[in-house]
N, C-alpha and C positions, 0 to 999 in steps of 0.2 A: 440315332442309329436305327437303321431299318432292321427288323427282326427277320428271322428265317421263316420259311413256310409261307402259306397264303393268308395267315392271320388268325387261324383257329387257336384259341387259348385252351389249355388242357389242365384238368385236375385229375390226378391219379388216385384211384380208389385205394383203400387200405391193403388190398391183396396184391397190388402192383409193387414191385421192388422200388423203394423210395429213391434209390440211386438214379432211376430213370429221369425223374424231374430235374435232378442236378445236371445230368448229362445233357438234357434238352436245353436247359438254360445256358449252359456253357456253349452250346451250338447256336445260341441266339433265338431259340423258340420261347414262347411264353408258356411256362409250365409251373404248376404248384403241386406238391404232394400232400396227401392227406396228413402225413406225419408233420410236415412243415406247418400246416394250418392248425396243428394241435388237435386233430380229429381222429387220431389212431388209438386203438386199444381202449376205447370208451364205449363200445357196444352201441355206436350211433347207427340208427336204422338207415337202410339203403335210401329210402325216400328223403330222409333228412340230409344225407350226403348229396343227393341230387338237388335239393333245395339250395344247399350251400353253394354248390358249383354254379348253379344258375344265377344266384345272387351276385356271384363274382364274374359273371359273363363267360364262364368256362364250360366246355364240354367235359363230361366225366368219362374217364377211361377205366374199364373194369373187365375182369375175367368172369364176373358173375352174370352170365348171359341170361339165364332164365328169369331171375328176379328183375333185371333191368328191362327185359322185353315186356314183362308184366307191368312194370311201372310206366313204361312208355305208352302202352295201351290205355292204362288207367288215366294218365294225364291227358291224353288226347280225348278220351271219352268225357272228361270234365272240362275240356277246352283250356287246359293249363299248358303253358309253353315253357319248355326248358331250352338250355343253350346247346343241347346235343348230348348224345350218348354214343360212346365208341366201345364196342364189345369185341372180345376175342376169347377163344379157348386159351387156357393157360399156356404161356410161353416161358419156359424155364431159362433158356439160354439168353442172357442179358443182351448180347450183341444182336441176336435175332429180334428181340423185342424192340430195341432201339431202332434198328433198321426199318421194321414194319411201321412203327409209330412215325418216324421221320417221313416215310413214303406217304402215309396218310396226311400228315400236316403239310406236305409239299404238293399234294394233289387235290385236296378237298378245301373248298372255300368256306368262309364263315356262313355264307348264305346257304350252301349245300348242307352244312352240319347243323344249322339252327333248327331246333325242334325235331331232329331226325335221329333215329338209331341207325348207326352204320357199323359194319363189321370190318376189322382190320383185314386188309388183303394179304394173302400169303406172299 
């Protein structure tokens, strides 16, 4: 079965509604939530979440813009490579979050996302 989107695999950070990953999977996208991975409510550092997502070949989706912009700069300064970071201001409405993430996954290729911090388009 061919998945939806252009092939970016996504890992949703702890602050993202865990229903998002389930909805994406049902729509044939490759997604995993922090909760599914057993990495929620454990005070795991942002950098450790990025390490995990990268080890799984997944871009991390987060509302934590400032911390992940800093991590992206630090990793690049140390010549470390991640699988991608997708940031957004918090989106409370689930339908809006799903629509914006789908658009991202449908328009951004794995090569464009790799080792790059991108913001969800409105």
